[in-house]
C-alpha positions in Angstrom: 0.0 0.0 0.0 1.1 3.6 -0.7 0.5 6.6 1.4 -0.3 8.7 -1.7 -3.4 10.8 -1.2 -4.0 9.2 2.2 -5.1 11.1 5.2 -3.5 10.0 8.5 -5.8 9.7 11.5 -3.1 8.8 14.0 -0.1 11.1 13.7 1.6 13.7 11.4 4.3 11.4 10.0 3.6 11.0 6.3 6.6 9.0 5.6 5.8 5.9 3.6 8.0 3.7 5.7 5.6 1.2 7.4 2.4 -0.8 7.3 -0.9 0.8 8.0 -4.6 0.1 8.3 -7.3 2.0 6.5 -10.7 2.6 8.1 -13.5 1.2 6.0 -15.7 4.2 7.1 -13.7 7.4 7.1 -10.9 6.0 4.8 -8.2 7.4 7.1 -4.9 5.6 7.4 -3.4 4.5 10.8 0.1 3.2 11.3 0.3 -0.2 12.9 2.8 1.2 15.4 0.4 3.9 16.4 -2.3 1.2 16.9 0.1 -0.8 19.0 -0.3 -3.8 16.6 2.5 -6.2 15.7 3.8 -6.1 12.2 3.2 -9.9 12.0 -0.6 -9.3 12.0 -2.5 -10.6 9.0 -3.9 -7.4 7.3 -6.4 -9.5 5.2 -8.1 -10.5 8.5 -8.6 -6.7 9.2 -10.0 -5.7 5.8 -13.3 -4.6 7.5 -11.5 -2.7 10.2 -13.0 0.5 11.7 -11.0 3.2 13.4 -11.7 4.0 17.1 -13.4 7.3 16.2 -15.8 5.7 13.7 -16.5 2.9 16.1 -17.3 5.3 18.9 -19.5 7.4 16.5 -21.4 4.3 15.4 -22.0 3.3 19.0 -23.4 6.7 19.9 -25.7 6.7 16.9 -27.0 3.3 17.8 -27.5 4.5 21.4 -29.1 7.8 20.3 -26.4 9.6 22.4 -26.0 13.2 20.9 -24.4 14.7 23.9 -21.3 16.5 22.7 -18.0 15.7 24.3 -17.0 18.3 26.8 -13.7 20.1 26.0 -11.3 20.3 28.9 -9.0 23.3 28.4 -6.5 21.8 30.9 -6.0 18.7 28.7 -3.5 19.0 26.0 -4.3 17.1 22.8 -1.3 15.5 21.4 -0.9 13.7 18.2 -0.1 10.0 18.4 3.6 9.7 18.2 4.9 7.0 15.8 7.0 4.4 17.4 10.7 4.5 16.5 11.8 2.0 13.8 14.5 0.4 16.0 12.3 0.2 19.1 10.7 -3.2 20.0 7.1 -3.6 19.2 4.6 -2.6 21.8 3.1 -5.5 23.7 -0.1 -3.5 24.8 -3.3 -5.4 23.9 -5.4 -4.1 21.1 -8.6 -2.3 22.3 -11.7 -3.9 20.8 -15.1 -2.5 21.0 -18.2 -4.4 22.0 -19.4 -4.6 18.4 -16.1 -6.1 17.3 -16.4 -8.7 20.0 -19.9 -9.4 19.1 -19.0 -9.7 15.4 -16.0 -12.0 16.3 -18.3 -14.1 18.5 -20.9 -14.4 15.8 -18.2 -15.4 13.2 -16.7 -17.9 15.7 -20.2 -19.2 16.5 -21.0 -19.7 12.8 -17.6 -21.4 12.1 -18.1 -23.7 15.1 -21.7 -24.5 14.1 -20.5 -25.2 10.5 -17.8 -27.5 11.8 -20.2 -29.2 14.1 -22.7 -29.7 11.3 -20.0 -31.0 9.0 -18.6 -33.3 11.7 -22.1 -34.5 12.7 -22.9 -35.3 9.0 -19.7 -37.1 8.7 -20.2 -39.0 11.9 -23.8 -39.8 10.9 -22.6 -41.2 7.6 -19.9 -43.2 9.2 -22.3 -44.5 11.9 -24.8 -45.5 9.2 -22.1 -47.5 7.4 -21.0 -49.1 10.6 -24.6 -50.0 11.4 -25.1 -51.5 8.0 -21.9 -53.5 8.4 -22.9 -54.6 11.8 -26.3 -55.7 10.4 -24.6 -57.6 7.7 -22.2 -59.2 10.2 -25.1 -60.1 12.5 -26.9 -61.7 9.6 -23.8 -63.6 8.7 -23.2 -64.7 12.3 -26.9 -65.8 12.5 -26.4 -67.8 9.3 -23.1 -69.3 10.5 -24.6 -70.1 13.9 -27.5 -71.8 12.2 -25.2 -73.8 10.1 -23.0 -74.7 13.1 -26.0 -75.9 15.0 -27.1 -78.0 12.1 -23.6 -79.5 11.7 -23.4 -80.1 15.4 -26.7 -81.9 15.3 -25.6 -83.9 12.3 -22.4 -84.7 14.1 -24.2 -86.0 17.1 -26.5 -88.1 14.9 -23.4 -89.5 13.0 -21.7 -90.4 16.3 -24.8 -92.3 17.4 -25.0 -94.0 14.0 -21.3 -94.9 14.3 -21.8 -96.5 17.7 -24.6 -98.6 16.3 -22.5 -99.5 13.2 -19.6 -100.5 15.4 -21.9 -102.7 17.5 -23.4 -104.3 14.3 -19.8 -104.7 13.0 -18.7 -106.5 16.1 -21.7 -108.8 15.9 -21.1 -109.4 12.2 -17.4 -110.1 12.8 -18.4 -112.6 15.4 -20.9 -114.2 13.1 -18.4 -114.3 10.2 -15.8 -115.9 12.5 -18.3 -118.5 13.7 -19.4 -119.2 10.1 -15.7 -119.6 9.0 -15.1 -122.0 11.8 -18.2 -124.0 10.8 -17.2 -124.0 7.1 -13.7 -125.1 8.0 -15.1 -127.9 10.2 -17.3 -129.0 7.3 -14.4 -128.9 4.9 -12.2 -130.8 7.3 -14.9 -133.4 8.0 -15.3 -133.9 4.2 -11.6 -134.9 4.2 -11.8 -137.2 7.2 -11.2 -140.3 5.0 -8.3 -138.7 3.0 -4.6 -138.7 3.2 -2.1 -136.5 1.4 1.1 -138.0 0.0 3.7 -135.3 -0.4 6.9 -135.3 -2.5 6.0 -138.5 -4.5 7.9 -138.2 -7.8 5.7 -137.6 -10.8 5.9 -139.9 -13.8 4.2 -139.6 -17.2 2.6 -143.0 -17.2 2.0 -143.4 -13.5 -0.9 -145.4 -12.0 -1.6 -143.7 -8.7 -3.9 -146.4 -7.3 -1.3 -149.0 -7.9 1.4 -146.8 -6.4 -0.8 -146.3 -3.2 -1.4 -150.1 -3.0 2.3 -150.7 -3.3 3.0 -148.0 -0.7 0.6 -149.7 1.7 2.5 -152.9 1.3 5.8 -151.2 2.1 4.6 -149.6 5.4 2.8 -152.7 6.5 -0.9 -151.7 5.8 -2.1 -153.5 2.7 -4.8 -151.5 0.9 -6.8 -153.1 -1.8 -8.2 -151.2 -4.7 -11.7 -151.7 -3.3 -10.6 -149.6 -0.2 -9.4 -146.8 -2.4 -12.4 -144.7 -3.7 -10.4 -142.0 -5.4 -6.8 -141.0 -6.0 -5.4 -138.0 -7.9 -2.8 -135.2 -7.9 -3.8 -131.7 -6.9 -2.5 -128.3 -8.1 0.5 -126.7 -6.3 -0.2 -124.0 -3.8 3.0 -122.3 -5.1 3.1 -122.8 -8.9 6.8 -122.0 -9.0 7.7 -124.6 -6.5 10.0 -127.5 -7.7 8.2 -130.0 -5.5 6.0 -132.5 -7.3 2.2 -132.1 -6.9 0.7 -133.8 -3.9 -1.4 -136.9 -4.2 -4.8 -137.0 -2.5 -6.1 -140.5 -1.6 -9.7 -141.0 -0.5 -10.3 -144.3 1.4 -13.6 -146.1 1.8 -13.6 -145.3 5.5 -12.0 -143.2 8.2 -10.8 -146.3 9.9 -8.8 -147.4 6.9 -7.4 -143.9 6.6 -6.3 -144.0 10.3 -4.7 -147.4 9.9 -2.8 -146.2 6.9 -1.5 -143.1 8.7 -0.5 -145.1 11.8 1.4 -147.6 9.7 3.4 -144.8 8.0 4.3 -143.3 11.4 5.4 -146.7 12.8 7.5 -147.3 9.6 9.5 -144.1 10.2 9.8 -144.5 13.9 13.4 -145.1 15.2 14.9 -144.8 11.7 17.5 -142.3 10.4 16.5 -139.7 7.9 17.9 -141.6 4.9 16.1 -144.8 6.0 12.7 -143.3 6.4 10.0 -143.7 3.7 11.4 -142.6 0.3 11.1 -143.1 -3.4 13.6 -146.0 -3.4 11.1 -148.1 -1.4 8.7 -147.9 -4.4 11.5 -148.6 -6.9 10.8 -145.3 -8.6 13.3 -144.0 -11.1 15.3 -140.9 -10.4 16.9 -139.3 -7.4 16.1 -140.7 -4.0 13.6 -138.3 -2.3 11.7 -138.5 1.0 8.0 -139.2 0.9 5.6 -137.9 3.6 2.1 -139.1 4.4 -0.2 -136.7 6.3 -3.8 -136.0 7.0 -5.6 -134.1 4.2 -6.2 -130.7 5.7 -8.6 -128.0 4.7 -7.0 -124.8 3.2 -7.6 -123.0 6.5 -6.0 -125.7 8.6 -3.1 -126.1 6.2 -2.3 -122.5 6.5 -2.6 -122.7 10.3 -0.3 -125.8 10.4 2.3 -123.9 8.4 2.1 -120.9 10.8 2.3 -123.3 13.8 5.5 -124.9 12.5 7.0 -121.5 11.8 6.2 -120.2 15.3 7.6 -123.4 16.8 10.9 -122.7 15.2 10.9 -119.1 16.5 9.8 -119.9 20.1 11.6 -123.2 20.6 8.7 -125.7 20.5 9.8 -129.2 20.0 6.7 -131.0 18.6 4.0 -130.0 16.2 1.5 -132.6 15.0 -2.0 -133.1 13.4 -4.7 -135.5 14.6 -8.2 -135.7 13.2 -7.8 -132.3 11.5 -6.6 -130.5 14.7 -3.2 -129.0 15.3 -1.2 -129.5 18.5 2.0 -128.2 19.8 4.3 -129.2 22.7 7.4 -127.3 23.9 9.2 -130.2 25.5 8.6 -133.9 25.8 7.2 -133.6 29.3 5.1 -130.4 28.9 1.4 -130.2 28.2 0.2 -130.1 24.7 -1.5 -126.9 23.2 -4.4 -127.0 20.8 -4.0 -124.3 18.2 -7.5 -123.1 17.2 -6.5 -120.0 15.3 -3.7 -117.5 14.6 -4.5 -115.6 17.8 -3.5 -118.7 19.8 0.0 -118.5 18.2 0.4 -114.9 19.2 -0.2 -115.7 22.9 2.5 -118.4 23.0 5.5 -117.8 25.2 
């Protein structure tokens, strides 16, 4: 701002060397130093500033106060002296009129009200969004809770069903085991008149009935062809085995079968291994091989007999034998015999 054509209302110093304020009513200029205002004050905030004289005049007019100011001849009117340039700024507070305070209060009230309205609108919007999200979450939680309750109920029902199934399974296992034992007993009973001849060398033009008759004569139990109902070889349990196929002989009676077995046992008793029953006793061609005569066991009993012999080797049992389709074991010559009913009996052996 320039002091050109400006009328000072504070002092007589017309030097354009400092900031000033201009009254919006009388258009007179006032130095900031004369008004005791800091030079750091923002002049734009005082663009509607009124000088003290105009403010007083306006208050008088609003109060209908036309009483003239009394002149005191003893009071010397001095012009406001401008503050020296190098002196520190005055720290005296600025004198504000009641109208200025009211205007400032109104402006402050409007700003606060505007801020509150804006803040209230923002908070309301945010709260609305939060409420919507909480509603969605509550809906989701209700849905999840419903599903959880349903799954929990299904789980409990499944547990009950599993308990029933386990009971039924135990009953069925017991029934199956009982049926297997009965079937095995029937199969073994069907073989009660049979013997199995193992390791008998095979020949292309062999007559098995004649060989069995000859074998009976060797062991001291003559068996006529009338006593032999059927005689044939059976397939190997292990196709890759080098042993010849076993011969199954069905006698006319269980008594004949027992006599034939007893004669074979007596023939081998008190003999060395190379003197026991072998192919040379039958004048068969080829290498001399041992011949074994045993009871004809069912597949289940045959597997159990093999397991019993294997267990006897592992646990030091001296004797394993078969009588009437039943398998027995004895650890020493003087110990009691053990009847092997199933594989579980072998697991309990000591």
